[in-house]
C-alpha positions as CSV (number, residue, x, y, z in Angstrom):
1,M,-170.1,-63.3,-107.9
2,H,-166.6,-64.6,-107.5
3,A,-165.0,-61.2,-108.1
4,A,-167.4,-59.5,-105.7
5,M,-166.8,-62.1,-102.9
6,F,-163.0,-61.9,-103.3
7,G,-163.0,-58.1,-103.4
8,L,-165.0,-58.1,-100.2
9,N,-162.7,-60.5,-98.4
10,A,-159.6,-58.5,-99.7
11,T,-161.0,-55.4,-98.0
12,M,-161.5,-57.2,-94.9
13,C,-158.1,-58.7,-94.9
14,F,-156.0,-55.7,-95.8
15,G,-158.3,-52.6,-95.4
16,D,-159.8,-50.1,-97.9
17,A,-156.5,-49.2,-99.6
18,V,-156.5,-52.1,-102.0
19,D,-157.0,-51.0,-105.7
20,A,-159.0,-53.0,-108.0
21,G,-156.1,-54.0,-110.3
22,L,-154.3,-55.5,-107.3
23,V,-157.4,-57.2,-106.2
24,C,-157.7,-58.8,-109.7
25,A,-154.0,-59.9,-109.6
26,M,-154.5,-61.5,-106.2
27,A,-157.7,-63.3,-107.3
28,D,-156.0,-64.7,-110.4
29,N,-153.1,-65.9,-108.3
30,M,-155.5,-67.5,-105.9
31,E,-157.4,-69.4,-108.5
32,E,-154.2,-70.7,-110.2
33,L,-152.7,-71.6,-106.7
34,I,-155.8,-73.6,-105.8
35,W,-155.8,-75.6,-109.0
36,S,-152.2,-76.3,-108.7
37,L,-152.7,-77.5,-105.1
38,V,-155.4,-79.9,-106.5
39,G,-152.9,-81.2,-109.1
40,V,-150.3,-82.1,-106.4
41,R,-152.6,-83.8,-103.8
42,V,-150.2,-86.8,-104.3
43,F,-147.7,-85.0,-102.2
44,A,-149.7,-85.6,-99.1
45,A,-148.8,-89.3,-99.3
46,L,-145.1,-89.3,-100.2
47,P,-143.9,-85.6,-100.2
48,A,-140.3,-86.5,-100.5
49,L,-140.6,-88.7,-103.6
50,T,-143.4,-86.8,-105.3
51,S,-141.5,-83.4,-105.1
52,L,-138.8,-85.1,-107.1
53,I,-141.0,-87.0,-109.5
54,Y,-143.4,-84.1,-110.2
55,R,-140.7,-81.4,-110.0
56,E,-142.4,-79.2,-112.7
57,R,-145.6,-79.1,-110.7
58,W,-143.8,-78.3,-107.5
59,N,-141.7,-75.5,-109.0
60,K,-144.9,-74.0,-110.3
61,L,-146.4,-74.1,-106.9
62,L,-143.4,-72.4,-105.4
63,A,-143.4,-69.7,-108.1
64,L,-147.1,-68.9,-107.2
65,R,-146.1,-68.7,-103.6
66,R,-143.4,-66.2,-104.4
67,Q,-145.9,-64.2,-106.4
68,Q,-148.1,-64.2,-103.4
69,E,-145.4,-62.8,-101.3
70,E,-144.8,-60.1,-104.0
71,L,-148.5,-59.1,-103.9
72,Y,-149.3,-59.4,-100.2
73,L,-146.1,-58.2,-98.4
74,P,-146.4,-54.5,-99.6
75,L,-149.9,-54.4,-98.2
76,I,-148.8,-56.0,-94.9
77,N,-145.9,-53.6,-94.5
78,A,-148.3,-50.7,-95.2
79,R,-150.6,-51.8,-92.4
80,R,-147.5,-52.2,-90.1
81,G,-146.7,-48.6,-90.8
82,R,-150.2,-47.5,-89.6
83,R,-150.0,-48.4,-86.0
84,R,-152.5,-45.8,-85.2
85,R,-155.9,-46.1,-87.0
86,P,-158.2,-43.1,-87.4
87,S,-160.9,-43.1,-84.7
88,G,-163.8,-45.3,-85.7
89,E,-161.9,-47.4,-88.2
90,A,-162.3,-51.1,-87.8
91,P,-159.1,-53.1,-87.8
92,A,-158.3,-55.3,-90.8
93,Y,-157.8,-59.0,-90.4
94,V,-154.0,-58.6,-91.0
95,D,-153.9,-56.0,-88.2
96,T,-154.8,-58.8,-85.7
97,L,-152.1,-61.0,-87.1
98,I,-149.4,-58.3,-86.9
99,D,-150.2,-57.8,-83.3
100,L,-150.5,-61.5,-82.4
101,L,-147.7,-63.1,-80.3
102,V,-147.2,-66.8,-80.5
103,A,-144.9,-69.2,-78.7
104,D,-141.2,-69.4,-79.9
105,E,-141.0,-73.1,-80.8
106,S,-137.2,-73.0,-81.2
107,Y,-136.8,-71.6,-77.8
108,S,-139.1,-74.1,-76.1
109,A,-137.2,-77.0,-77.8
110,Y,-134.6,-76.7,-75.0
111,G,-136.9,-78.6,-72.8
112,R,-140.3,-78.8,-71.1
113,N,-139.1,-76.6,-68.3
114,A,-137.6,-73.9,-70.4
115,P,-139.3,-70.6,-69.8
116,S,-141.8,-69.7,-72.4
117,R,-140.9,-66.9,-74.9
118,K,-143.3,-65.1,-77.5
119,Q,-142.6,-63.7,-80.8
120,T,-144.5,-62.1,-83.7
121,L,-145.4,-64.0,-86.8
122,T,-142.9,-64.1,-89.6
123,D,-143.6,-62.6,-93.0
124,G,-144.1,-66.0,-94.5
125,E,-146.5,-66.9,-91.8
126,L,-148.5,-63.6,-92.4
127,V,-148.6,-64.3,-96.2
128,G,-149.9,-67.9,-95.5
129,L,-152.6,-66.8,-93.1
130,C,-153.8,-64.0,-95.4
131,S,-153.8,-66.5,-98.3
132,E,-155.9,-68.9,-96.3
133,F,-158.3,-66.2,-95.2
134,L,-158.8,-65.1,-98.9
135,G,-159.1,-68.6,-100.3
136,A,-161.3,-70.2,-97.7
137,G,-163.4,-66.9,-97.4
138,T,-164.0,-66.8,-101.2
139,E,-164.1,-70.2,-102.9
140,P,-166.6,-72.3,-100.7
141,P,-169.0,-69.3,-100.2
142,T,-169.0,-68.5,-103.9
143,A,-169.8,-72.1,-104.8
144,E,-172.6,-72.0,-102.3
145,L,-173.9,-68.7,-103.4
146,Q,-174.3,-70.0,-107.0
147,W,-176.3,-73.0,-105.7
148,I,-178.5,-70.7,-103.8
149,M,-179.2,-68.3,-106.7
150,A,-179.7,-71.3,-109.0
151,N,-182.5,-72.7,-106.8
152,L,-184.1,-69.3,-106.6
153,V,-184.2,-69.1,-110.3
154,K,-185.8,-72.7,-110.4
155,H,-188.3,-71.8,-107.6
156,L,-189.6,-68.3,-108.4
157,N,-192.2,-68.5,-105.7
158,V,-189.4,-68.9,-103.1
159,Q,-187.6,-65.9,-104.6
160,E,-190.8,-64.0,-104.5
161,N,-191.2,-64.8,-100.8
162,V,-187.6,-63.6,-100.1
163,R,-188.3,-60.4,-101.9
164,R,-191.6,-59.7,-99.9
165,E,-190.0,-60.5,-96.6
166,I,-187.1,-58.0,-97.4
167,E,-189.7,-55.3,-98.4
168,A,-191.8,-55.9,-95.2
169,V,-188.8,-56.0,-92.8
170,V,-186.3,-53.6,-94.3
171,G,-188.6,-51.4,-96.2
172,V,-188.7,-50.2,-99.9
173,D,-186.8,-47.0,-99.2
174,A,-183.7,-48.4,-97.5
175,K,-180.5,-48.1,-99.5
176,E,-179.6,-51.8,-99.0
177,V,-180.2,-54.8,-96.8
178,G,-177.6,-54.3,-94.1
179,E,-175.8,-56.6,-91.7
180,E,-178.1,-55.5,-88.8
181,D,-181.1,-56.6,-90.9
182,L,-180.2,-60.1,-91.6
183,G,-181.1,-61.6,-88.3
184,R,-184.7,-60.5,-88.8
185,L,-185.2,-62.2,-92.2
186,E,-186.4,-65.6,-91.0
187,Y,-187.4,-66.8,-94.5
188,L,-184.1,-65.7,-96.0
189,N,-182.2,-67.7,-93.3
190,A,-184.5,-70.8,-94.1
191,V,-183.4,-70.5,-97.7
192,L,-179.7,-70.4,-96.8
193,M,-180.2,-73.5,-94.5
194,E,-182.0,-75.4,-97.1
195,A,-179.4,-74.8,-99.7
196,L,-176.6,-75.8,-97.3
197,R,-178.5,-78.9,-96.6
198,L,-178.9,-80.0,-100.2
199,H,-175.6,-78.5,-101.6
200,P,-172.9,-78.2,-99.0
201,S,-170.0,-76.6,-100.9
202,V,-167.5,-78.8,-99.1
203,P,-168.4,-82.3,-100.1
204,T,-166.6,-84.3,-97.5
205,V,-165.0,-83.9,-94.1
206,V,-162.0,-86.1,-93.1
207,R,-161.3,-86.9,-89.5
208,Q,-158.8,-89.2,-87.6
209,V,-160.0,-91.3,-84.8
210,M,-157.9,-90.4,-81.7
211,P,-156.9,-92.7,-78.9
212,E,-159.3,-91.2,-76.4
213,D,-162.3,-91.7,-78.8
214,H,-164.5,-94.6,-78.5
215,V,-166.1,-95.0,-81.9
216,V,-168.3,-98.0,-82.7
217,L,-169.9,-98.5,-86.1
218,D,-172.3,-101.4,-86.7
219,G,-171.0,-103.1,-83.6
220,Q,-167.3,-102.7,-84.8
221,R,-164.9,-100.7,-82.8
222,V,-162.9,-98.2,-84.9
223,T,-159.3,-98.2,-83.9
224,A,-157.3,-95.2,-83.2
225,G,-155.6,-93.7,-86.1
226,T,-158.2,-94.8,-88.6
227,I,-159.2,-92.0,-91.1
228,V,-162.9,-91.5,-91.4
229,Q,-164.6,-89.7,-94.3
230,F,-168.0,-88.1,-93.9
231,Q,-170.1,-87.5,-96.9
232,L,-171.9,-84.2,-96.0
233,E,-174.4,-84.1,-98.9
234,G,-175.5,-87.7,-98.1
235,L,-176.2,-86.6,-94.4
236,G,-178.4,-83.7,-95.5
237,R,-180.3,-86.0,-97.8
238,D,-180.8,-88.9,-95.4
239,K,-184.4,-90.2,-95.9
240,T,-184.6,-91.2,-92.2
241,S,-184.0,-87.7,-91.0
242,W,-185.7,-85.5,-93.7
243,A,-189.1,-85.7,-95.5
244,D,-188.8,-85.3,-99.2
245,P,-185.0,-84.9,-98.8
246,D,-184.2,-84.1,-102.5
247,E,-186.8,-81.2,-102.7
248,F,-185.9,-77.7,-102.2
249,Q,-188.2,-76.6,-99.4
250,P,-187.1,-73.7,-97.2
251,E,-190.3,-73.9,-95.3
252,R,-188.9,-76.9,-93.5
253,F,-186.7,-74.6,-91.4
254,L,-189.4,-72.2,-90.3
255,A,-191.1,-72.6,-86.9
256,S,-193.7,-75.1,-88.2
257,G,-191.3,-77.2,-90.3
258,G,-189.6,-80.5,-89.6
259,G,-186.1,-78.8,-89.7
260,N,-187.0,-76.1,-87.0
261,G,-184.3,-76.2,-84.3
262,V,-181.8,-77.9,-86.5
263,S,-178.4,-76.1,-85.8
264,L,-175.3,-75.6,-87.9
265,V,-173.3,-76.0,-84.8
266,A,-172.7,-79.4,-83.3
267,A,-170.5,-78.9,-80.2
268,A,-167.8,-81.4,-79.3
269,G,-169.3,-84.0,-77.0
270,S,-172.8,-83.1,-77.8
271,A,-175.2,-86.0,-77.6
272,G,-177.7,-84.3,-79.9
273,E,-178.6,-85.7,-83.3
274,I,-176.6,-84.3,-86.2
275,R,-178.9,-83.9,-89.2
276,M,-176.6,-81.6,-91.3
277,M,-173.0,-80.3,-90.9
278,P,-172.1,-78.2,-93.9
279,F,-169.3,-76.6,-91.8
280,G,-168.1,-79.7,-90.1
281,A,-168.6,-80.3,-86.4
282,G,-167.0,-80.3,-83.0
283,R,-163.6,-78.7,-82.2
284,R,-162.4,-78.7,-85.8
285,M,-165.6,-77.2,-87.5
286,C,-165.0,-74.3,-89.8
287,P,-163.9,-71.2,-87.9
288,G,-165.2,-69.1,-90.7
289,M,-168.8,-70.3,-90.5
290,G,-170.1,-67.0,-89.0
291,V,-168.5,-64.8,-91.7
292,A,-169.6,-67.2,-94.5
293,M,-173.3,-67.1,-93.3
294,L,-173.1,-63.3,-93.0
295,H,-171.7,-62.9,-96.5
296,L,-174.2,-65.3,-98.0
297,G,-177.2,-63.6,-96.4
298,Y,-175.9,-60.2,-97.4
299,F,-175.4,-61.2,-101.1
300,V,-178.6,-63.1,-101.5
301,A,-180.7,-60.4,-99.9
302,N,-179.4,-57.6,-101.9
303,L,-179.2,-59.6,-105.3
304,V,-182.9,-60.5,-104.9
305,R,-183.9,-57.1,-103.7
306,E,-182.3,-55.4,-106.7
307,F,-183.0,-57.9,-109.5
308,E,-185.6,-60.5,-110.5
309,W,-183.8,-63.7,-111.5
310,T,-185.2,-65.7,-114.2
311,E,-184.1,-68.8,-116.2
312,V,-182.6,-68.5,-119.5
313,E,-184.1,-71.1,-122.1
314,G,-182.3,-73.5,-124.2
315,D,-178.6,-74.6,-123.6
316,M,-178.1,-72.0,-120.8
317,A,-181.1,-73.3,-118.7
318,V,-180.3,-73.9,-115.0
319,D,-178.9,-77.4,-114.5
320,L,-178.6,-78.6,-110.9
321,E,-176.2,-81.4,-111.6
322,P,-173.2,-81.2,-109.3
323,H,-169.6,-81.6,-110.3
324,V,-167.5,-82.5,-107.2
325,E,-163.8,-81.7,-107.2
326,F,-162.2,-80.1,-104.1
327,L,-165.5,-78.2,-103.7
328,N,-169.1,-79.1,-104.7
329,F,-169.5,-77.0,-107.9
330,M,-172.4,-76.8,-110.4
331,K,-171.5,-79.0,-113.4
332,R,-172.7,-76.1,-115.6
333,P,-172.1,-72.7,-114.1
334,L,-175.2,-70.6,-113.4
335,R,-176.7,-68.5,-116.3
336,A,-179.7,-66.4,-115.5
337,K,-181.5,-63.3,-116.9
338,L,-181.5,-60.4,-114.4
339,T,-184.2,-57.7,-114.6
340,P,-183.7,-54.7,-112.3
341,R,-186.7,-54.2,-110.0
342,N,-186.4,-50.5,-110.5
343,K,-188.6,-50.0,-113.5
344,G,-186.5,-47.1,-114.8
345,V,-183.6,-49.5,-115.6
346,G,-183.7,-52.0,-118.6
347,T,-183.0,-55.7,-118.5
348,L,-179.4,-56.6,-118.0
349,G,-179.5,-59.8,-120.1
350,A,-177.9,-63.1,-119.4
351,F,-175.8,-63.2,-116.2
352,S,-172.9,-65.6,-116.1
353,D,-170.8,-66.3,-113.1
354,R,-167.1,-66.9,-114.4
């Protein structure tokens, strides 16, 4: 799952000309970089001191960054050289960054009345934004995808309902479930919503109270500058908002269910009740929500269409116990038996993600 998700994002970021070996190298670098960042979270508090005390960790982080530049810059420069794309070819993410003009901060530093001047992004900024795209577009959705498929293994009736809906809406002869089909698969989308309610891949959201905010909790005014941490899983399992909150029941998000009308988007200043926010809320909510939902729907639909997912007995049985680090992972990664629905193909045996 992780390799497929990263490969898809690499293609979206740099175009089709990324060979498999380079994708694997970028994925390995990204995984090592993320775990190195987790190991240096202490830098957020006292960066000047901790970069000296934990010099070895810091140097490793810098080395991984240099490796990223070696991997990404040839791809970025290749896209720079292709200023004219063939007719009908969609732009890659990096194309939009190459063409982007931003304010020249060094020039505007001369004063508030200085004329504005625009400049393109530096190589370092381009590498950083591509790294952010690949990391944020791969790690949380992959963790979420594992939770979704684990629940479908545990609830075979739900898996069968997804398969039947795909067969009825898309047809049995279609090559795949495409992007244009996903909006018509209401039950599939209910499954995604229910998994996000129970298992948000990002466990917490941190926000700072701003001077213009007027926040009151239990009669107490929360002063400006206070850091507030929201537990997203607790919000989705609130017994005052949800019936049977710990049960996996996608039907609650259908027209007749108690979750009908619940949105993933809580707009800034909205007075509506927020019953779940797996992508955050307001102006600082996750900008990749749309892409993440598209990828989750696409992967789940096609994985269920092509394979029957069943539980492996014994020590490899599905365990829905969470293990929260920087993301909400399954404590024991998903193991399942995949049987192709095409009767001419044999059972693939036990599937293991990572």
